[in-house]
C-alpha positions in Angstrom: 127.3 -10.9 -37.2 126.8 -9.4 -33.8 127.4 -10.5 -30.3 124.6 -12.3 -28.5 125.8 -11.1 -25.1 122.7 -8.8 -25.3 120.5 -11.1 -23.1 122.6 -13.9 -21.7 125.6 -12.4 -19.9 126.9 -13.8 -16.6 128.8 -11.7 -14.1 130.7 -12.0 -10.9 128.3 -9.2 -9.5 125.3 -11.4 -9.9 122.4 -11.1 -7.5 121.6 -13.2 -4.4 122.6 -12.8 -0.7 124.5 -14.9 1.7 121.4 -16.2 3.4 120.1 -17.6 0.1 123.5 -19.2 -0.5 123.6 -20.7 2.9 120.3 -22.4 2.3 121.8 -24.6 -0.4 123.8 -27.5 1.0 127.1 -28.8 -0.5 125.3 -32.2 -1.1 122.7 -30.4 -3.2 125.3 -28.6 -5.2 127.3 -31.8 -5.8 124.1 -33.6 -6.9 123.2 -30.8 -9.3 126.8 -30.8 -10.7 126.5 -34.5 -11.3 123.1 -34.1 -13.1 124.4 -31.2 -15.2 127.4 -33.3 -16.3 125.0 -36.1 -17.4 122.8 -33.6 -19.1 125.7 -32.2 -21.1 127.0 -35.8 -21.7 130.3 -35.0 -19.9 132.2 -37.3 -17.5 133.1 -34.2 -15.4 132.8 -30.4 -15.3 135.7 -28.1 -15.1 136.5 -26.9 -11.5 137.5 -23.4 -12.5 134.2 -22.8 -14.4 132.2 -24.4 -11.6 133.9 -22.1 -9.0 133.2 -19.1 -11.1 129.5 -20.0 -11.4 129.5 -20.6 -7.6 131.0 -17.1 -6.9 128.4 -15.5 -9.1 125.5 -17.1 -7.2 124.3 -18.9 -10.3 124.6 -22.3 -8.7 122.6 -21.4 -5.6 119.7 -20.1 -7.8 119.8 -23.1 -10.1 119.9 -25.6 -7.3 116.9 -24.0 -5.6 114.9 -24.0 -8.8 115.9 -27.5 -9.7 115.6 -29.3 -6.4 112.1 -30.9 -5.9 110.8 -29.6 -9.3 109.0 -31.7 -11.8 110.9 -33.2 -14.7 110.0 -30.4 -17.2 111.3 -27.7 -14.8 114.4 -29.6 -14.0 115.2 -30.0 -17.7 114.8 -26.2 -18.3 117.1 -25.4 -15.3 119.7 -27.8 -16.5 119.5 -26.5 -20.1 119.9 -22.9 -18.8 122.9 -23.9 -16.8 124.4 -25.7 -19.8 124.0 -22.6 -21.9 126.1 -20.4 -19.6 128.6 -23.2 -18.9 129.3 -23.7 -22.6 129.8 -20.0 -23.1 132.3 -19.8 -20.3 134.0 -23.0 -21.7 134.3 -21.4 -25.1 135.7 -18.2 -23.6 138.3 -20.1 -21.6 139.2 -23.2 -23.6 142.5 -23.7 -21.6 141.9 -23.6 -17.8 145.7 -23.6 -17.1 146.3 -20.3 -18.8 143.4 -18.1 -17.7 140.5 -18.7 -15.4 137.2 -17.0 -15.5 137.9 -15.1 -12.3 140.6 -13.1 -14.2 138.2 -11.8 -16.8 137.8 -8.0 -16.5 135.5 -7.4 -19.4 132.2 -5.7 -18.4 129.3 -8.1 -18.2 125.5 -7.8 -17.9 124.4 -8.1 -14.3 122.0 -11.1 -14.1 118.5 -10.6 -12.8 117.7 -10.6 -9.2 114.7 -12.6 -7.8 112.1 -10.0 -8.9 113.5 -9.7 -12.4 113.7 -13.4 -12.7 110.0 -13.7 -11.7 109.3 -11.0 -14.3 111.2 -13.0 -16.9 109.1 -16.0 -16.2 105.8 -14.1 -16.4 106.8 -12.5 -19.7 107.8 -15.9 -21.1 104.5 -17.5 -19.9 102.4 -14.7 -21.5 104.5 -14.8 -24.7 103.9 -18.6 -24.9 100.2 -18.0 -24.9 100.3 -15.6 -27.9 98.3 -17.1 -30.8 101.2 -16.7 -33.2 103.7 -18.5 -30.9 101.3 -21.1 -29.7 100.1 -22.0 -33.2 103.7 -22.1 -34.5 104.8 -24.5 -31.8 101.7 -26.7 -32.4 101.7 -26.7 -36.2 105.4 -26.5 -37.0 107.0 -28.2 -34.0 104.3 -30.7 -33.5 103.7 -29.5 -29.9 107.2 -30.5 -28.9 109.9 -27.9 -28.1 113.5 -28.3 -29.3 116.6 -28.7 -27.2 119.1 -25.9 -27.5 121.6 -28.1 -29.3 118.9 -29.1 -31.9 118.3 -25.6 -33.1 121.1 -25.6 -35.7 120.3 -28.9 -37.4 116.6 -28.0 -37.3 117.2 -24.7 -39.0 119.5 -26.3 -41.6 116.8 -28.9 -42.4 114.2 -26.1 -42.8 116.6 -24.1 -45.0 117.0 -27.1 -47.4 113.3 -27.8 -47.5 112.1 -24.2 -48.1 113.9 -23.8 -51.4 115.3 -20.4 -52.6 114.8 -17.5 -50.2 112.3 -14.8 -51.1 113.8 -11.6 -52.6 111.9 -8.5 -51.7 111.9 -5.4 -54.0 111.3 -1.9 -52.8 110.8 0.6 -55.6 109.7 4.3 -55.8 106.6 4.6 -58.0 106.7 7.2 -60.7 104.5 10.2 -60.0 100.9 9.7 -61.0 101.1 5.9 -61.0 97.8 4.1 -60.4 98.7 1.5 -57.9 95.7 -0.6 -58.9 96.9 -1.0 -62.4 100.5 -2.0 -61.8 101.6 -5.1 -63.7 102.0 -8.1 -61.4 105.1 -9.2 -63.2 107.4 -6.3 -63.9 110.8 -7.2 -65.5 114.1 -6.7 -63.7 115.0 -4.1 -66.3 111.8 -2.2 -65.5 112.6 -2.5 -61.8 116.2 -1.4 -62.3 115.0 1.8 -64.1 113.1 2.6 -60.9 116.3 2.4 -58.8 114.8 -0.4 -56.7 116.3 -2.0 -53.6 116.5 -5.7 -53.3 116.6 -7.5 -49.9 116.2 -10.9 -48.3 114.8 -11.5 -44.8 117.4 -12.9 -42.5 116.3 -14.9 -39.4 118.7 -14.5 -36.4 119.4 -17.5 -34.2 121.8 -18.8 -31.6 123.7 -22.1 -31.3 125.3 -23.7 -28.4 128.9 -23.0 -27.6 129.0 -19.8 -29.7 128.6 -16.1 -28.6 127.7 -14.9 -32.1 124.4 -14.4 -33.7 123.9 -16.5 -36.9 121.5 -15.7 -39.7 119.6 -17.8 -42.3 117.8 -16.3 -45.3 114.1 -17.3 -45.3 111.4 -18.0 -47.9 108.0 -16.2 -47.4 105.3 -18.7 -46.3 107.8 -21.3 -45.1 108.2 -22.3 -41.4 111.3 -20.1 -41.2 109.4 -17.3 -42.8 106.6 -17.8 -40.3 109.2 -17.7 -37.4 110.7 -14.6 -38.9 107.4 -12.8 -38.6 107.2 -13.7 -34.9 110.7 -12.5 -34.3 109.9 -9.2 -35.9 106.8 -8.7 -33.7 106.7 -6.7 -30.6 108.5 -9.5 -28.8 111.7 -8.0 -30.1 111.0 -5.0 -27.8 111.3 -7.4 -24.8 114.2 -9.5 -25.9 116.7 -9.4 -28.7 115.5 -11.0 -32.0 117.9 -13.9 -31.7 116.7 -14.6 -28.2 113.1 -14.5 -29.4 114.0 -17.3 -31.9 115.6 -19.3 -29.1 112.5 -18.9 -26.9 110.0 -19.8 -29.5 111.9 -23.0 -30.5 113.0 -24.2 -27.0 110.8 -22.5 -24.4 114.0 -21.4 -22.5 113.1 -18.4 -20.4 115.2 -15.4 -21.5 116.4 -13.6 -18.3 116.0 -9.9 -18.1 119.3 -8.6 -16.7 119.4 -6.1 -13.9 121.8 -4.1 -16.1 123.4 -4.5 -19.5 126.1 -2.6 -21.3 126.6 -1.9 -25.0 130.0 -0.8 -26.1 132.5 -1.1 -28.8 134.5 -4.3 -28.2 138.0 -3.2 -27.1 139.5 -6.1 -29.1 138.4 -4.3 -32.3 139.8 -0.9 -31.4 142.8 -1.3 -33.8 140.3 -1.7 -36.7 139.2 1.9 -36.2 142.5 3.0 -37.8 141.3 1.4 -41.1 137.7 2.6 -41.1 136.9 5.1 -43.9 134.3 6.7 -41.7 134.6 7.5 -38.0 133.0 5.2 -35.6 132.4 7.0 -32.2 133.2 5.0 -29.1 130.2 5.1 -26.9 129.0 3.3 -23.8 125.2 2.6 -23.6 123.8 1.4 -20.3 120.4 -0.2 -19.9 119.6 -0.5 -16.2 116.8 -1.4 -13.9 115.4 1.8 -12.3 115.7 0.1 -8.9 119.5 0.1 -9.1 121.1 2.7 -6.9 123.3 5.5 -8.3 126.3 3.8 -6.6 125.6 0.5 -8.3 125.2 2.3 -11.7 128.4 4.2 -11.2 130.3 1.1 -10.4 128.9 -0.7 -13.4 129.7 2.2 -15.7 133.3 2.6 -14.3 134.0 -1.0 -15.1 132.8 -0.6 -18.7 134.6 2.7 -19.1 137.9 1.3 -18.0 138.0 -1.0 -21.1 137.7 1.9 -23.5 139.2 4.8 -21.6 141.5 3.9 -18.6 142.5 6.8 -16.5 141.2 10.4 -16.2 140.2 12.6 -19.1 142.6 15.5 -19.4 141.1 18.7 -20.8 142.3 20.1 -24.1 143.1 23.8 -24.7 141.2 25.8 -27.3 144.3 25.9 -29.4 144.6 22.2 -29.6 141.0 21.7 -30.3 141.2 24.1 -33.2 144.4 22.3 -34.4 142.4 19.1 -34.7 139.5 20.7 -36.5 141.8 22.6 -38.9 143.7 19.4 -39.8 140.5 17.6 -40.5 139.2 20.4 -42.7 142.3 21.4 -44.6 144.6 18.3 -44.4 148.1 18.7 -45.7 148.2 21.5 -48.3 151.0 20.4 -50.5 153.8 20.7 -47.9 153.6 21.0 -44.1 155.3 24.4 -44.4 152.4 25.6 -46.6 149.9 24.0 -44.2 151.5 25.8 -41.2 151.3 29.1 -43.1 147.6 28.6 -43.7 147.1 27.9 -40.0 149.0 31.0 -39.1 146.8 33.1 -41.3 143.6 31.7 -39.9 144.9 31.7 -36.2 147.3 34.5 -35.8 147.0 34.2 -32.0 148.6 30.7 -32.1 151.3 31.1 -34.8 154.0 28.5 -35.4 157.5 29.2 -36.7 158.6 25.6 -37.0 156.5 23.4 -39.3 157.6 20.2 -37.5 156.1 21.4 -34.3 152.9 22.3 -36.1 152.7 18.9 -37.7 153.3 17.1 -34.4 150.8 19.2 -32.4 148.1 19.0 -35.1 148.3 15.2 -35.5 148.3 14.7 -31.7 145.3 17.0 -31.3 143.4 15.1 -34.0 144.2 11.7 -32.4 143.2 12.9 -28.9 139.8 14.2 -30.2 138.9 11.3 -32.5 140.8 8.4 -30.9 142.4 7.4 -34.2 145.5 8.3 -36.1 145.4 11.0 -38.8 146.2 9.7 -42.3 147.0 11.8 -45.3 144.6 11.5 -48.2 
């Protein structure tokens, strides 16, 4: 499974200015909070999460979009607010131990007004696509689902569709006439062709969970039909799981001002057990209107999670020590390994094998970010 933070992250650096915030009264905020609690079937909302949403300017934008809108628009605003509230609630289940304001993990920067308008336009145009419109009319009966109804709806469809379709990809022997291939080859015949078997997996999101879930689909079923939409060019605008969310609920997926993709620091210890090296990289996807200072600040926050402090240069000797250890490993004993190093690099000879062993391991770890292990 993969994180669904791709398109739905909230951040303390969210857009909005003080003039916009001042235009929203305390009474309007209190009214919106009460309506959101009713929408989520809660007696009250947590103060720490509400304060964090207030600081990030989410509340001001929601209140302005919600106040005076028609019922359909009010429902969508409340549903969007509920999505982000539940995510924060799951991230901080115990308000007395750690509040949202203490979170230092890099987040996507939510859209500003222009990007939010763009998000709405793209959603409107996507909703008019023949494949999306016909699916909503023929499969959903013209009625969109609530976010919390996605999981039971998908489970119901999974049970009704029967066994998922298994797709087979095989290389055809040279000279094969594709028009004369038997329509029912046996598994033995397919196995002789070294075929690959696969099942289509539909990604989807559920409330209160940051992870993407998957369900195998049957070709021609409603889930199979939804899978084809998810795999269309809409996946170039939003992540595939968010496309599923949009088609089923109509919730407008926001296009963030900036998003970060990086190896989760919580999983860094697992690198020590990976048979193959996984490079730690930070990938930024930013709106071209962001200034270089904004981008630099955003990157610095992400970098701090993986690589705090300054990068110290390594000498040529230590770089070669790391490469030599990776290539040759331990040749019987460390003394023999040191002798091989001395032959290959006479300019950096060692006389004490313990010093060589220490320096080579440290060099390898600094270059790769993981401990060296003997074969």
